[in-house]
Z-matrix of the N, CA and C atoms (Angstrom, degrees):
N
C 1 1.444
C 2 1.523 1 111.08
N 3 1.325 2 117.04 1 -29.26
C 4 1.459 3 120.23 2 -179.47
C 5 1.528 4 110.89 3 -58.11
N 6 1.318 5 117.51 4 -38.04
C 7 1.454 6 120.91 5 179.74
C 8 1.526 7 111.20 6 -60.15
N 9 1.307 8 117.90 7 -39.91
C 10 1.455 9 119.67 8 -177.73
C 11 1.520 10 112.58 9 -75.10
N 12 1.317 11 118.84 10 -32.49
C 13 1.464 12 119.79 11 -178.98
C 14 1.520 13 112.40 12 -78.94
N 15 1.332 14 117.69 13 -19.76
C 16 1.461 15 121.23 14 179.49
C 17 1.526 16 112.37 15 -100.28
N 18 1.301 17 118.34 16 14.44
C 19 1.461 18 121.66 17 -178.07
C 20 1.523 19 110.54 18 -66.17
N 21 1.323 20 114.28 19 150.97
C 22 1.459 21 120.36 20 179.22
C 23 1.525 22 111.75 21 -85.17
N 24 1.303 23 117.40 22 -27.63
C 25 1.463 24 120.63 23 176.23
C 26 1.519 25 108.98 24 -153.52
N 27 1.300 26 115.58 25 163.28
C 28 1.455 27 122.38 26 -179.72
C 29 1.518 28 108.77 27 -129.91
N 30 1.320 29 117.12 28 137.24
C 31 1.453 30 122.30 29 173.30
C 32 1.521 31 107.50 30 -108.23
N 33 1.318 32 115.88 31 142.04
C 34 1.456 33 121.35 32 -178.83
C 35 1.521 34 109.45 33 -125.55
N 36 1.342 35 117.79 34 86.51
C 37 1.459 36 117.92 35 176.12
C 38 1.520 37 109.67 36 -57.05
N 39 1.295 38 114.78 37 120.80
C 40 1.457 39 120.07 38 -173.88
C 41 1.518 40 109.36 39 -140.06
N 42 1.316 41 117.29 40 123.25
C 43 1.461 42 119.08 41 -179.59
C 44 1.527 43 111.13 42 -75.43
N 45 1.311 44 117.04 43 72.63
C 46 1.453 45 122.03 44 179.52
C 47 1.509 46 112.78 45 -71.17
N 48 1.302 47 116.98 46 -8.19
C 49 1.459 48 122.34 47 -177.99
C 50 1.527 49 111.06 48 -106.14
N 51 1.317 50 116.71 49 25.81
C 52 1.468 51 121.59 50 -176.39
C 53 1.523 52 111.00 51 -57.09
N 54 1.317 53 117.41 52 -47.67
C 55 1.461 54 119.96 53 -176.11
C 56 1.523 55 111.27 54 -63.19
N 57 1.329 56 116.41 55 -44.06
C 58 1.471 57 120.01 56 179.80
C 59 1.532 58 110.82 57 -60.56
N 60 1.326 59 116.28 58 -43.56
C 61 1.465 60 120.62 59 -179.06
C 62 1.522 61 110.63 60 -68.98
N 63 1.322 62 117.32 61 -39.75
C 64 1.461 63 121.16 62 179.12
C 65 1.528 64 110.45 63 -66.85
N 66 1.333 65 117.17 64 -39.69
C 67 1.466 66 120.14 65 177.99
C 68 1.523 67 110.99 66 -59.68
N 69 1.318 68 115.54 67 -37.96
C 70 1.462 69 119.58 68 -176.45
C 71 1.532 70 112.69 69 -81.40
N 72 1.353 71 117.20 70 -42.31
C 73 1.457 72 120.85 71 -171.90
C 74 1.525 73 114.54 72 -113.31
N 75 1.319 74 117.63 73 -0.10
C 76 1.450 75 120.47 74 -179.92
C 77 1.520 76 112.16 75 72.93
N 78 1.333 77 116.63 76 -158.03
C 79 1.464 78 120.90 77 -177.01
C 80 1.533 79 113.42 78 -57.91
N 81 1.320 80 116.57 79 -31.20
C 82 1.472 81 119.95 80 179.10
C 83 1.532 82 110.69 81 -63.06
N 84 1.317 83 116.53 82 -34.59
C 85 1.460 84 120.61 83 177.20
C 86 1.517 85 111.43 84 -61.73
N 87 1.335 86 116.02 85 -44.29
C 88 1.463 87 120.64 86 -178.99
C 89 1.525 88 111.61 87 -70.52
N 90 1.311 89 117.30 88 -44.53
C 91 1.465 90 120.09 89 -173.24
C 92 1.522 91 113.57 90 -82.66
N 93 1.327 92 117.93 91 -17.25
C 94 1.451 93 118.97 92 -175.71
C 95 1.523 94 113.20 93 -128.09
N 96 1.315 95 118.55 94 -58.92
C 97 1.464 96 121.34 95 -170.85
C 98 1.522 97 113.03 96 -66.60
N 99 1.311 98 117.58 97 -39.97
C 100 1.462 99 120.29 98 179.05
C 101 1.526 100 110.52 99 -61.68
N 102 1.313 101 116.79 100 -44.02
C 103 1.474 102 120.73 101 179.53
C 104 1.521 103 111.46 102 -66.99
N 105 1.321 104 117.03 103 -37.79
C 106 1.461 105 120.37 104 177.67
C 107 1.526 106 110.89 105 -62.22
N 108 1.325 107 116.75 106 -44.53
C 109 1.465 108 120.42 107 -179.34
C 110 1.528 109 111.49 108 -64.68
N 111 1.322 110 116.97 109 -39.72
C 112 1.468 111 119.40 110 177.12
C 113 1.526 112 110.55 111 -63.64
N 114 1.324 113 117.22 112 -38.48
C 115 1.461 114 121.22 113 176.80
C 116 1.521 115 111.84 114 -65.45
N 117 1.313 116 116.45 115 -40.02
C 118 1.474 117 119.90 116 177.47
C 119 1.522 118 110.46 117 -63.47
N 120 1.321 119 116.91 118 -41.39
C 121 1.470 120 120.36 119 178.78
C 122 1.527 121 110.33 120 -62.04
N 123 1.330 122 117.26 121 -43.56
C 124 1.466 123 121.08 122 178.63
C 125 1.526 124 110.76 123 -62.01
N 126 1.319 125 116.48 124 -41.36
C 127 1.462 126 119.99 125 179.11
C 128 1.531 127 110.62 126 -64.07
N 129 1.324 128 116.90 127 -42.09
C 130 1.466 129 120.03 128 179.92
C 131 1.522 130 111.93 129 -63.40
N 132 1.333 131 117.36 130 -40.32
C 133 1.472 132 120.27 131 176.90
C 134 1.525 133 109.80 132 -62.63
N 135 1.314 134 117.19 133 -43.95
C 136 1.468 135 121.25 134 -179.74
C 137 1.523 136 111.72 135 -63.42
N 138 1.313 137 116.98 136 -43.27
C 139 1.464 138 120.61 137 179.59
C 140 1.528 139 111.46 138 -65.36
N 141 1.329 140 116.49 139 -41.92
C 142 1.458 141 119.38 140 -179.98
C 143 1.523 142 110.92 141 -67.86
N 144 1.321 143 117.28 142 -38.65
C 145 1.468 144 120.22 143 176.90
C 146 1.527 145 110.10 144 -59.62
N 147 1.311 146 116.58 145 -45.19
C 148 1.467 147 120.53 146 178.94
C 149 1.526 148 110.55 147 -61.76
N 150 1.319 149 117.58 148 -41.76
C 151 1.462 150 121.41 149 179.65
C 152 1.533 151 111.60 150 -62.71
N 153 1.325 152 116.25 151 -28.98
C 154 1.469 153 121.44 152 179.53
C 155 1.528 154 112.31 153 -94.47
N 156 1.329 155 116.45 154 9.58
C 157 1.469 156 123.00 155 -179.65
C 158 1.524 157 111.64 156 60.24
N 159 1.328 158 115.73 157 39.43
C 160 1.458 159 122.00 158 176.58
C 161 1.522 160 108.85 159 -107.93
N 162 1.302 161 115.63 160 163.04
C 163 1.456 162 122.07 161 179.66
C 164 1.527 163 109.05 162 -102.71
N 165 1.317 164 116.51 163 142.61
C 166 1.462 165 120.62 164 178.53
C 167 1.521 166 109.94 165 -156.30
N 168 1.300 167 115.22 166 163.79
C 169 1.460 168 122.39 167 175.76
C 170 1.523 169 106.83 168 -155.98
N 171 1.307 170 116.58 169 145.60
C 172 1.465 171 120.82 170 176.67
C 173 1.525 172 107.06 171 -93.05
N 174 1.330 173 116.66 172 122.11
C 175 1.463 174 122.78 173 -176.82
C 176 1.527 175 109.09 174 -110.66
N 177 1.308 176 115.83 175 124.14
C 178 1.456 177 120.20 176 177.57
C 179 1.521 178 112.60 177 -106.11
N 180 1.324 179 116.70 178 -13.26
C 181 1.461 180 121.48 179 -179.07
C 182 1.525 181 109.02 180 -97.07
N 183 1.310 182 116.42 181 95.31
C 184 1.460 183 121.97 182 178.51
C 185 1.522 184 108.47 183 -147.57
N 186 1.302 185 115.95 184 162.88
C 187 1.466 186 121.27 185 179.00
C 188 1.525 187 108.69 186 -84.71
N 189 1.310 188 116.03 187 111.73
C 190 1.464 189 121.18 188 -176.06
C 191 1.524 190 112.45 189 -53.25
N 192 1.314 191 116.93 190 -45.91
C 193 1.472 192 120.26 191 -176.82
C 194 1.527 193 111.59 192 -64.04
N 195 1.331 194 117.51 193 -36.19
C 196 1.467 195 120.60 194 178.33
C 197 1.527 196 110.56 195 -64.54
N 198 1.315 197 116.68 196 -43.70
C 199 1.460 198 120.30 197 -179.29
C 200 1.523 199 110.59 198 -69.91
N 201 1.318 200 117.32 199 -40.56
C 202 1.467 201 120.51 200 179.54
C 203 1.522 202 112.29 201 -65.27
N 204 1.323 203 117.63 202 -19.68
C 205 1.465 204 120.15 203 -178.48
C 206 1.532 205 112.16 204 -84.36
N 207 1.333 206 118.19 205 0.07
C 208 1.463 207 120.32 206 177.33
C 209 1.525 208 109.83 207 -60.04
N 210 1.312 209 118.20 208 143.62
C 211 1.462 210 122.72 209 -171.15
C 212 1.522 211 116.06 210 -55.80
N 213 1.303 212 119.62 211 -45.98
C 214 1.461 213 120.69 212 -172.80
C 215 1.524 214 114.08 213 -98.81
N 216 1.309 215 117.57 214 19.29
C 217 1.452 216 120.98 215 -179.29
C 218 1.520 217 109.13 216 -101.39
N 219 1.316 218 116.78 217 116.92
C 220 1.465 219 120.23 218 -177.84
C 221 1.526 220 110.37 219 -73.01
N 222 1.311 221 115.76 220 162.05
C 223 1.465 222 121.40 221 -177.46
C 224 1.525 223 112.70 222 -64.42
N 225 1.329 224 117.19 223 -26.01
C 226 1.467 225 119.49 224 -177.53
C 227 1.527 226 112.88 225 -76.56
N 228 1.311 227 118.14 226 -14.93
C 229 1.459 228 120.87 227 -179.78
C 230 1.522 229 110.57 228 -85.88
N 231 1.304 230 115.07 229 134.44
C 232 1.459 231 123.02 230 -179.06
C 233 1.525 232 107.75 231 -126.47
N 234 1.336 233 117.52 232 89.83
C 235 1.464 234 119.71 233 -176.65
C 236 1.524 235 112.40 234 -57.56
N 237 1.324 236 115.52 235 134.99
C 238 1.455 237 121.12 236 178.76
C 239 1.518 238 111.69 237 -98.58
N 240 1.325 239 116.40 238 -20.27
C 241 1.457 240 121.25 239 177.64
C 242 1.521 241 108.60 240 -157.73
N 243 1.314 242 115.10 241 165.84
C 244 1.462 243 122.40 242 174.50
C 245 1.522 244 105.74 243 -121.11
N 246 1.333 245 116.51 244 132.02
C 247 1.459 246 120.11 245 -177.91
C 248 1.533 247 108.78 246 -123.70
N 249 1.330 248 117.51 247 94.90
C 250 1.452 249 119.98 248 175.38
C 251 1.528 250 110.20 249 -74.20
N 252 1.329 251 116.10 250 141.03
C 253 1.463 252 121.31 251 179.13
C 254 1.522 253 108.21 252 -131.88
N 255 1.312 254 116.44 253 132.76
C 256 1.465 255 120.39 254 178.55
C 257 1.516 256 110.99 255 -164.02
N 258 1.313 257 115.23 256 -176.61
C 259 1.462 258 119.85 257 178.93
C 260 1.518 259 109.82 258 -74.38
N 261 1.299 260 115.80 259 150.22
C 262 1.464 261 120.53 260 179.42
C 263 1.522 262 109.78 261 -64.34
N 264 1.348 263 115.95 262 140.96
C 265 1.470 264 119.31 263 179.93
C 266 1.526 265 111.69 264 -67.83
């Protein structure tokens, strides 16, 4: 847990484009494609962190209301994971 609390930045993959994807692909867009894209984004952050010799982990166990209360996060965003990134301990 120490690694996550000492992170230098956090990424929040959030399907903020849910409505656009649902409009185009219907329910399948919401239940499948949006989640796939969020997973791809998380993977890309993890790969780039490794390439930069940084430490990261994808966290799915977090309090939704705490994360949603972050200052620059709009109401339409629903974070699916939290990805802390920082220097290796």
